[in-house]
All heavy atoms as an XYZ file, in Angstrom:
709
protein
N       0.844     -1.184      0.014
C      -0.005     -0.057      0.033
C       0.961      1.192     -0.014
O       1.841      1.299      0.746
C      -0.878     -0.083      1.325
C      -1.899      1.089      1.251
S      -2.862      1.127      2.793
C      -3.985     -0.288      2.457
N       0.552      2.222     -0.800
C       1.407      3.444     -0.941
C       0.689      4.591     -0.288
O      -0.563      4.861     -0.500
C       1.595      3.726     -2.409
C       2.478      4.823     -2.692
N       2.000      6.138     -2.538
C       3.714      4.893     -3.098
C       3.011      6.906     -2.838
N       4.063      6.123     -3.110
N       1.361      5.289      0.601
C       0.867      6.533      1.260
C       1.381      7.720      0.680
O       2.413      7.800      0.267
C       1.216      6.581      2.717
C       0.533      5.387      3.540
C       1.133      4.284      3.883
C      -0.781      5.606      3.968
C       0.492      3.328      4.613
C      -1.491      4.565      4.643
C      -0.808      3.421      4.972
N       0.428      8.708      0.503
C       0.812      9.985     -0.020
C       1.678     10.733      1.202
O       1.320     10.835      2.194
C      -0.420     10.817     -0.330
C       0.028     12.156     -1.056
O       1.156     12.301     -1.462
O      -0.854     12.977     -1.265
N       2.787     11.371      0.680
C       3.633     12.008      1.641
C       2.897     13.174      2.318
O       3.213     13.622      3.443
C       4.903     12.542      1.024
C       5.878     11.428      0.644
O       5.742     10.331      1.222
O       6.735     11.519     -0.245
N       1.989     13.871      1.519
C       1.316     15.007      2.101
C       0.465     14.573      3.327
O       0.200     15.466      4.222
C       0.514     15.715      0.954
C       1.330     16.390      0.029
C       0.521     17.021     -1.043
N      -0.181     15.947     -1.875
C      -1.040     16.133     -2.774
N      -1.477     17.316     -3.065
N      -1.608     15.088     -3.319
N      -0.019     13.443      3.352
C      -0.956     13.086      4.371
C      -0.195     12.838      5.687
O      -0.857     12.866      6.785
C      -1.783     11.869      3.974
O      -0.944     10.772      3.872
N       1.022     12.632      5.615
C       1.760     12.423      6.848
C       2.512     13.614      7.337
O       3.289     13.565      8.307
C       2.734     11.267      6.625
O       3.741     11.648      5.572
C       2.132      9.969      6.181
N       2.275     14.687      6.732
C       3.025     15.996      7.159
C       2.458     16.417      8.555
O       1.252     16.188      8.842
C       2.821     17.179      6.179
C       3.471     16.969      4.945
C       3.180     18.156      4.020
O       2.324     18.970      4.285
N       3.815     18.148      2.847
N       3.262     16.884      9.374
C       3.007     17.376     10.729
C       2.709     18.750     10.732
O       3.164     19.521      9.900
C       4.164     17.103     11.717
C       4.687     15.609     11.832
S       3.626     14.738     12.894
C       3.997     15.572     14.397
N       1.788     19.139     11.563
C       1.434     20.551     11.721
C       2.567     21.296     12.498
O       3.251     20.613     13.313
C       0.117     20.744     12.466
C      -1.066     20.290     11.762
C      -2.280     20.422     12.682
C      -1.332     21.086     10.544
N       2.807     22.555     12.212
C       3.888     23.192     13.006
C       3.589     23.306     14.535
O       2.389     23.319     14.860
C       3.888     24.650     12.398
C       2.592     24.796     11.762
C       2.117     23.426     11.302
N       4.506     23.207     15.290
C       4.408     23.209     16.709
C       4.410     24.646     17.135
O       5.211     25.448     16.670
C       5.506     22.397     17.272
C       5.352     20.987     16.983
C       5.892     20.036     18.116
O       6.100     20.557     19.200
O       6.179     18.833     17.689
N       3.478     24.927     18.164
C       3.407     26.246     18.673
C       3.901     26.262     20.180
O       3.682     25.295     20.850
C       1.992     26.862     18.672
C       1.456     26.907     17.253
C       0.554     26.081     16.690
C       1.880     28.029     16.490
C       0.138     26.233     15.438
C       1.414     28.234     15.133
C       0.546     27.408     14.634
N       4.294     27.391     20.544
C       4.820     27.367     21.989
C       3.679     27.370     22.914
O       2.370     27.653     22.623
C       5.630     28.612     22.215
O       4.875     29.839     22.028
N       3.846     27.009     24.148
C       2.711     27.055     25.131
C       2.241     28.458     25.489
O       0.995     28.793     25.528
C       3.275     26.436     26.454
C       2.164     26.292     27.433
C       2.611     25.553     28.737
O       3.514     24.690     28.543
O       2.041     25.840     29.769
N       3.153     29.484     25.275
C       2.685     30.849     25.533
C       1.887     31.347     24.414
O       0.830     31.944     24.551
C       3.985     31.803     25.516
C       3.669     33.239     25.683
C       4.895     34.114     25.672
O       6.021     33.553     25.481
O       4.768     35.334     25.691
N       2.114     30.948     23.131
C       1.306     31.171     21.981
C      -0.146     30.617     22.118
O      -1.071     31.234     21.911
C       1.979     30.838     20.716
C       1.042     31.075     19.479
C       1.029     32.359     18.955
C       0.258     30.079     18.959
C       0.252     32.531     17.760
C      -0.499     30.351     17.818
C      -0.571     31.627     17.293
N      -0.209     29.411     22.549
C      -1.458     28.608     22.772
C      -2.331     29.315     23.869
O      -3.513     29.427     23.662
C      -1.181     27.118     23.150
N      -1.667     29.740     24.975
C      -2.380     30.431     26.002
C      -2.933     31.817     25.499
O      -4.135     32.175     25.815
C      -1.478     30.679     27.268
C      -1.199     29.317     27.993
S      -0.161     29.572     29.431
C      -1.083     30.464     30.487
N      -2.164     32.500     24.751
C      -2.600     33.872     24.214
C      -3.763     33.574     23.275
O      -4.746     34.407     23.300
C      -1.468     34.553     23.499
C      -0.466     35.098     24.395
C       0.745     35.870     23.685
C       1.679     36.420     24.571
N       2.883     37.024     23.784
N      -3.697     32.597     22.460
C      -4.816     32.243     21.555
C      -6.002     31.917     22.243
O      -7.171     32.399     21.985
C      -4.441     31.131     20.551
N      -5.928     31.114     23.327
C      -7.142     30.744     24.150
C      -7.716     32.017     24.751
O      -8.987     32.162     24.862
C      -6.700     29.684     25.145
C      -6.482     28.342     24.516
C      -5.882     27.382     25.573
O      -5.547     27.697     26.673
N      -5.898     26.136     25.061
N      -6.889     32.852     25.290
C      -7.342     34.059     26.001
C      -8.123     35.002     24.944
O      -9.100     35.457     25.288
C      -6.151     34.824     26.582
C      -6.607     36.129     27.208
C      -7.227     36.226     28.419
C      -6.356     37.336     26.552
C      -7.665     37.446     28.908
C      -6.725     38.563     27.040
C      -7.400     38.582     28.325
N      -7.552     35.070     23.744
C      -8.097     35.859     22.725
C      -9.526     35.381     22.340
O     -10.443     36.091     22.214
C      -7.230     36.060     21.516
C      -7.682     36.880     20.445
C      -7.935     38.329     20.821
C      -6.818     36.793     19.217
N      -9.517     34.064     22.217
C     -10.842     33.368     21.795
C     -11.863     33.669     22.969
O     -13.063     34.008     22.819
C     -10.691     31.968     21.498
C      -9.917     31.741     20.201
C     -11.985     31.210     21.366
C      -9.389     30.401     19.920
N     -11.488     33.529     24.225
C     -12.434     33.714     25.380
C     -12.729     35.070     25.499
O     -14.003     35.339     25.714
C     -11.649     33.167     26.648
N     -11.954     36.070     25.283
C     -12.214     37.446     25.438
C     -13.231     37.869     24.223
O     -14.169     38.687     24.580
C     -11.007     38.280     25.280
N     -13.001     37.323     23.066
C     -13.892     37.646     21.962
C     -15.338     37.114     22.230
O     -16.311     37.751     21.989
C     -13.366     37.062     20.642
O     -12.045     37.668     20.446
C     -14.208     37.472     19.465
N     -15.387     35.858     22.747
C     -16.659     35.230     23.106
C     -17.358     36.047     24.125
O     -18.573     36.300     23.983
C     -16.459     33.834     23.426
N     -16.635     36.384     25.085
C     -17.289     37.186     26.208
C     -17.862     38.583     25.657
O     -18.928     39.039     26.039
C     -16.267     37.514     27.314
N     -17.046     39.200     24.765
C     -17.498     40.412     24.277
C     -18.760     40.240     23.301
O     -19.604     41.159     23.441
C     -16.403     41.115     23.444
N     -18.759     39.230     22.569
C     -19.920     39.031     21.713
C     -21.223     38.708     22.494
O     -22.317     39.123     22.206
C     -19.551     37.789     20.774
C     -20.819     37.473     19.932
C     -18.474     38.291     19.705
N     -20.975     37.999     23.603
C     -22.143     37.593     24.428
C     -22.600     38.902     25.231
O     -23.859     39.104     25.323
C     -21.650     36.557     25.400
C     -21.514     35.274     24.632
C     -22.827     36.349     26.419
C     -20.937     34.099     25.390
N     -21.750     39.755     25.499
C     -22.074     40.916     26.450
C     -22.677     42.095     25.504
O     -23.353     42.922     26.109
C     -20.811     41.463     27.056
N     -22.535     42.045     24.296
C     -23.037     43.175     23.483
C     -24.550     43.313     23.601
O     -25.080     44.407     23.852
C     -22.540     43.095     22.017
C     -21.094     43.445     21.851
C     -23.380     43.994     21.098
C     -20.493     43.055     20.505
N     -25.278     42.265     23.398
C     -26.775     42.512     23.521
C     -27.210     42.826     24.942
O     -28.212     43.436     25.152
C     -27.392     41.053     23.173
C     -26.370     40.505     22.332
C     -24.995     40.960     22.856
N     -26.469     42.418     25.931
C     -26.850     42.737     27.329
C     -26.649     44.179     27.550
O     -27.324     44.732     28.421
C     -25.995     41.857     28.274
N     -25.701     44.870     26.907
C     -25.472     46.251     27.165
C     -26.389     47.136     26.289
O     -26.310     48.408     26.468
C     -24.027     46.613     26.878
O     -23.561     46.305     25.514
C     -23.159     45.848     27.888
N     -27.091     46.622     25.348
C     -27.929     47.500     24.418
C     -29.137     47.953     25.180
O     -29.720     47.211     25.918
C     -28.300     46.636     23.238
N     -29.359     49.313     25.164
C     -30.490     49.860     25.842
C     -31.577     50.095     24.811
O     -31.373     50.394     23.740
C     -30.042     51.221     26.415
C     -29.057     51.058     27.540
C     -28.888     52.341     28.236
N     -28.385     53.417     27.239
C     -28.439     54.728     27.458
N     -28.981     55.174     28.486
N     -27.970     55.493     26.522
N     -32.794     49.700     25.327
C     -33.841     50.114     24.431
C     -34.529     51.338     25.003
O     -34.717     51.599     26.180
C     -35.015     48.913     24.627
O     -35.379     48.674     25.994
C     -34.410     47.716     23.977
N     -34.922     52.274     24.079
C     -35.447     53.546     24.401
C     -36.776     53.568     24.096
O     -37.206     53.327     22.947
C     -34.575     54.768     23.679
C     -35.237     56.093     24.001
C     -33.155     54.671     24.131
N     -37.655     53.945     25.045
C     -39.030     54.061     24.688
C     -39.337     55.277     23.802
O     -38.764     56.364     24.100
C     -39.933     54.147     25.955
N     -40.167     55.167     22.768
C     -40.456     56.314     22.035
C     -41.232     57.350     22.781
O     -41.968     57.102     23.729
C     -41.427     55.763     20.844
C     -41.978     54.535     21.392
C     -40.992     53.946     22.392
N     -40.960     58.610     22.419
C     -41.552     59.746     23.061
C     -43.154     59.691     22.772
O     -43.493     59.370     21.759
C     -40.952     61.083     22.716
N     -43.905     60.001     23.895
C     -45.296     59.971     23.579
C     -45.687     61.003     22.641
O     -45.215     62.179     22.779
C     -45.974     60.161     24.925
C     -44.821     60.691     25.809
C     -43.538     60.314     25.270
N     -46.546     60.734     21.765
C     -46.952     61.745     20.805
C     -48.403     62.188     21.134
O     -49.353     61.354     21.268
C     -46.912     61.226     19.335
C     -47.428     62.143     18.356
C     -45.571     60.770     19.026
N     -48.621     63.475     21.261
C     -50.013     63.901     21.530
C     -50.875     63.810     20.390
O     -50.395     64.077     19.247
C     -49.874     65.425     21.995
N     -52.075     63.330     20.477
C     -52.931     63.173     19.327
C     -53.252     64.620     18.693
O     -53.344     65.626     19.466
C     -54.225     62.541     19.817
C     -54.173     62.789     21.324
C     -52.699     62.838     21.604
N     -53.366     64.722     17.421
C     -53.737     65.924     16.792
C     -55.134     66.327     17.153
O     -56.081     65.565     17.270
C     -53.649     65.802     15.284
N     -55.286     67.700     17.417
C     -56.630     68.179     17.745
C     -57.597     67.913     16.655
O     -57.208     68.103     15.439
C     -56.399     69.683     18.147
C     -55.101     70.016     17.421
C     -54.275     68.748     17.369
N     -58.683     67.591     17.047
C     -59.823     67.377     16.031
C     -60.224     68.661     15.505
O     -60.625     69.617     16.221
C     -61.028     66.543     16.599
N     -60.185     68.811     14.162
C     -60.572     70.104     13.519
C     -61.989     69.884     13.089
O     -62.447     68.967     12.439
C     -59.546     70.377     12.362
O     -60.059     71.453     11.678
N     -62.705     70.984     13.336
C     -64.188     71.059     12.895
C     -64.328     71.634     11.505
O     -65.355     71.571     10.845
C     -64.989     71.840     13.913
O     -64.435     73.147     13.963
C     -65.004     71.129     15.228
N     -63.221     72.326     11.009
C     -63.223     72.893      9.671
C     -63.090     71.805      8.622
O     -62.390     70.777      8.703
C     -61.986     73.878      9.612
N     -63.798     71.968      7.502
C     -63.589     71.095      6.381
C     -62.357     71.270      5.672
O     -61.969     72.420      5.341
C     -64.792     71.331      5.381
O     -66.031     71.300      6.063
C     -64.756     70.321      4.288
N     -61.546     70.164      5.366
C     -60.296     70.329      4.745
C     -60.506     70.841      3.312
O     -61.526     70.497      2.622
C     -59.730     68.964      4.785
C     -60.763     68.042      5.163
C     -61.822     68.756      5.800
N     -59.541     71.557      2.884
C     -59.640     72.110      1.522
C     -59.298     71.036      0.454
O     -58.424     70.271      0.650
C     -58.592     73.215      1.455
O     -58.478     73.666      0.057
N     -60.142     71.028     -0.626
C     -59.844     69.967     -1.807
C     -58.565     70.310     -2.453
O     -58.140     69.353     -3.085
C     -61.043     70.075     -2.582
C     -61.719     71.406     -2.242
C     -61.311     71.821     -0.995
N     -58.040     71.418     -2.288
C     -56.763     71.728     -2.956
C     -55.555     71.507     -2.159
O     -54.361     71.673     -2.509
C     -56.797     73.239     -3.384
O     -56.914     74.024     -2.230
C     -57.880     73.497     -4.372
N     -55.801     70.948     -0.889
C     -54.680     70.640      0.027
C     -53.858     69.483     -0.616
O     -54.474     68.491     -0.982
C     -55.143     70.309      1.422
C     -54.058     69.888      2.359
C     -54.681     69.359      3.758
O     -55.900     69.189      3.821
N     -53.705     69.181      4.557
N     -52.574     69.615     -0.593
C     -51.773     68.593     -1.207
C     -51.436     67.587     -0.100
O     -51.067     67.806      1.043
C     -50.382     69.186     -1.600
C     -49.540     68.218     -2.292
C     -48.325     68.936     -2.820
N     -47.313     67.961     -3.243
C     -46.235     68.228     -3.885
N     -45.978     69.463     -4.182
N     -45.431     67.297     -4.134
N     -51.675     66.222     -0.401
C     -51.490     65.110      0.536
C     -50.508     64.159     -0.177
O     -50.678     63.696     -1.397
C     -52.845     64.430      0.851
C     -52.568     63.222      1.743
C     -53.823     65.425      1.381
N     -49.429     63.720      0.539
C     -48.439     62.853     -0.016
C     -48.498     61.476      0.747
O     -48.767     61.499      2.071
C     -47.094     63.359      0.097
S     -46.885     64.946     -0.763
N     -48.223     60.400     -0.016
C     -48.178     59.082      0.642
C     -46.824     58.512      0.307
O     -46.351     58.616     -0.879
C     -49.238     58.141     -0.035
C     -50.620     58.615      0.400
C     -48.955     56.662      0.490
C     -51.732     57.739     -0.214
N     -46.129     57.910      1.341
C     -44.868     57.296      1.221
C     -45.035     55.857      1.377
O     -45.520     55.365      2.391
C     -43.824     57.828      2.200
C     -42.480     57.131      2.050
C     -43.722     59.343      2.013
N     -44.681     55.051      0.324
C     -44.986     53.648      0.366
C     -43.697     52.891     -0.180
O     -42.989     53.495     -1.068
C     -46.100     53.333     -0.384
C     -46.567     51.796     -0.311
O     -46.220     51.261      0.720
O     -47.307     51.256     -1.167
N     -43.411     51.758      0.338
C     -42.271     50.897     -0.131
C     -42.848     49.732     -0.997
O     -43.670     49.014     -0.438
C     -41.397     50.383      1.023
O     -40.980     51.513      1.855
C     -40.195     49.607      0.507
N     -42.439     49.744     -2.174
C     -43.010     48.658     -3.130
C     -42.279     47.347     -2.795
O     -41.076     47.382     -2.470
C     -42.565     49.067     -4.529
C     -43.038     47.977     -5.480
C     -43.230     50.394     -4.832
N     -43.028     46.261     -2.808
C     -42.363     44.922     -2.519
C     -41.277     44.650     -3.407
O     -41.454     44.860     -4.650
C     -43.459     43.893     -2.586
O     -44.613     44.178     -1.831
C     -43.019     42.497     -2.296
N     -40.158     44.192     -2.915
C     -38.912     43.873     -3.661
C     -37.946     45.053     -3.877
O     -37.021     44.964     -4.421
N     -38.407     46.233     -3.324
C     -37.550     47.426     -3.376
C     -37.249     47.969     -2.036
O     -38.095     47.850     -1.116
C     -38.209     48.447     -4.307
O     -37.447     49.641     -4.320
N     -36.058     48.580     -1.874
C     -35.792     49.165     -0.618
C     -35.970     50.691     -0.728
O     -35.686     51.280      0.285
C     -34.246     48.795     -0.306
C     -34.029     47.343     -0.053
C     -32.511     47.138      0.306
C     -34.791     46.894      1.192
N     -36.261     51.115     -1.869
C     -36.483     52.664     -2.055
C     -37.866     53.016     -1.933
O     -38.833     52.565     -2.651
C     -35.937     52.989     -3.461
C     -34.551     52.612     -3.674
C     -36.136     54.510     -3.626
C     -34.030     52.714     -5.082
N     -38.271     53.900     -0.906
C     -39.590     54.280     -0.792
C     -40.086     55.240     -1.897
O     -39.235     55.975     -2.393
C     -39.709     54.886      0.517
C     -38.259     55.282      0.885
C     -37.358     54.442      0.118
N     -41.306     55.042     -2.181
C     -41.900     55.810     -3.367
C     -42.808     56.949     -2.633
O     -43.649     56.539     -1.796
C     -42.797     54.909     -4.292
C     -42.011     53.942     -5.006
S     -40.998     54.534     -6.386
C     -42.193     55.144     -7.374
N     -42.734     58.139     -3.114
C     -43.543     59.265     -2.526
C     -44.454     59.723     -3.670
O     -44.005     60.040     -4.737
C     -42.656     60.372     -2.093
C     -43.356     61.559     -1.412
C     -42.462     62.631     -0.783
C     -43.280     63.686     -0.221
N     -42.287     64.693      0.370
N     -45.739     59.635     -3.400
C     -46.814     60.055     -4.404
C     -47.583     61.241     -3.767
O     -48.153     61.051     -2.668
C     -47.655     58.878     -4.803
C     -48.667     59.295     -5.899
C     -46.856     57.736     -5.247
N     -47.654     62.351     -4.482
C     -48.440     63.532     -3.923
C     -49.516     63.937     -4.925
O     -49.316     63.861     -6.097
C     -47.459     64.715     -3.709
S     -46.261     64.334     -2.542
N     -50.677     64.098     -4.335
C     -51.883     64.653     -5.126
C     -52.704     65.509     -4.185
O     -52.583     65.530     -3.041
C     -52.687     63.492     -5.672
C     -52.111     62.570     -6.680
N     -51.765     62.953     -7.939
C     -51.616     61.364     -6.518
C     -51.179     61.954     -8.569
N     -51.184     60.913     -7.669
N     -53.590     66.301     -4.789
C     -54.494     67.115     -3.952
C     -55.580     66.091     -3.480
O     -55.792     65.048     -3.988
C     -55.216     68.215     -4.786
O     -55.888     67.627     -5.883
C     -54.081     69.061     -5.397
N     -56.291     66.653     -2.486
C     -57.357     65.820     -1.805
C     -58.407     65.440     -2.966
O     -58.987     64.358     -2.956
C     -58.059     66.554     -0.729
C     -57.272     66.537      0.528
C     -58.120     67.304      1.659
N     -57.502     67.112      2.914
C     -57.750     66.187      3.752
N     -58.636     65.228      3.584
N     -57.114     66.114      4.928
N     -58.692     66.460     -3.824
C     -59.760     66.242     -4.911
C     -59.207     65.120     -5.830
O     -59.898     64.242     -6.244
C     -59.883     67.519     -5.611
N     -57.841     65.181     -6.182
C     -57.348     64.173     -7.087
C     -57.467     62.686     -6.470
O     -57.833     61.771     -7.110
C     -55.879     64.374     -7.371
C     -55.736     65.639     -8.390
O     -56.763     66.009     -9.075
O     -54.672     66.187     -8.421
N     -57.083     62.599     -5.120
C     -57.261     61.379     -4.452
C     -58.689     60.865     -4.583
O     -59.025     59.635     -4.632
C     -56.789     61.423     -2.985
C     -55.358     61.490     -2.786
C     -54.526     62.568     -2.297
C     -54.321     60.603     -3.158
N     -53.243     62.363     -2.356
C     -53.068     60.985     -2.828
C     -54.389     59.284     -3.692
C     -51.881     60.366     -2.952
C     -53.206     58.516     -3.814
C     -51.945     59.063     -3.511
N     -59.568     61.727     -4.286
C     -61.020     61.374     -4.250
C     -61.454     60.914     -5.745
O     -62.239     59.896     -5.707
C     -61.877     62.666     -3.774
N     -61.007     61.538     -6.746
C     -61.278     61.137     -8.103
C     -60.827     59.743     -8.395
O     -61.445     58.943     -9.071
C     -60.654     62.145     -9.159
C     -61.374     63.436     -9.245
C     -60.642     64.221    -10.285
C     -61.136     65.726    -10.274
N     -60.370     66.528    -11.130
N     -59.602     59.318     -7.696
C     -59.082     57.975     -7.878
C     -59.744     56.929     -6.980
O     -59.387     55.895     -7.046
C     -57.544     58.034     -7.674
C     -56.764     58.806     -8.695
S     -54.991     58.669     -8.373
C     -54.792     59.987     -7.177
N     -60.614     57.557     -5.995
C     -61.293     56.589     -5.084
C     -60.470     56.141     -4.097
O     -60.539     55.079     -3.552
N     -59.428     56.955     -3.719
C     -58.433     56.462     -2.597
C     -58.583     57.538     -1.483
O     -58.606     58.782     -1.673
C     -57.012     56.546     -3.144
C     -56.877     55.522     -4.310
C     -55.986     56.221     -1.988
C     -55.513     55.552     -4.967
N     -58.728     57.035     -0.320
C     -58.717     57.838      0.905
C     -57.315     57.761      1.513
O     -57.003     56.729      2.161
C     -59.800     57.435      1.876
C     -59.840     58.321      3.104
O     -59.066     59.364      3.161
O     -60.553     57.984      4.080
N     -56.403     58.782      1.363
C     -55.103     58.577      1.851
C     -54.991     58.551      3.478
O     -53.991     58.198      4.003
C     -54.365     59.897      1.368
C     -55.336     60.886      1.041
C     -56.632     59.982      0.693
N     -56.060     59.015      4.168
C     -56.058     58.937      5.607
C     -56.738     57.791      6.130
O     -56.815     57.518      7.383
C     -56.757     60.252      6.139
C     -55.991     61.530      5.733
C     -56.596     62.344      4.753
C     -54.845     61.782      6.315
C     -55.840     63.407      4.297
C     -54.171     62.982      6.013
C     -54.709     63.731      4.901
N     -57.177     56.797      5.325
C     -57.800     55.506      5.828
C     -56.688     54.707      6.392
O     -55.612     54.669      5.866
C     -58.426     54.880      4.626
N     -57.015     53.984      7.473
C     -56.121     53.102      8.116
C     -56.243     51.662      7.816
O     -57.204     51.068      7.696
C     -56.097     53.267      9.645
C     -55.604     54.740      9.901
C     -55.402     54.902     11.406
C     -54.835     56.300     11.633
N     -54.271     56.551     12.801
């Protein structure tokens, strides 16, 4: 049976000091990676006061814009029309 010389090659030997430094570096990195989520703070959003209810009828010439992200795209699309134009299209931009 014939053995390939490459399969019997030995790995280079490292000093004990190098091995200890490598183990310390791996342990420190693991500890840092584990500690990152623990130190992250969550900030509660500031409370937003509701808009006062207006009794005045909105103007049909008021410009209203909608920002939407199309599926498959990361770029948001902004579409602006007057209230009258939105009504002609049968779209209520304030509907939830």
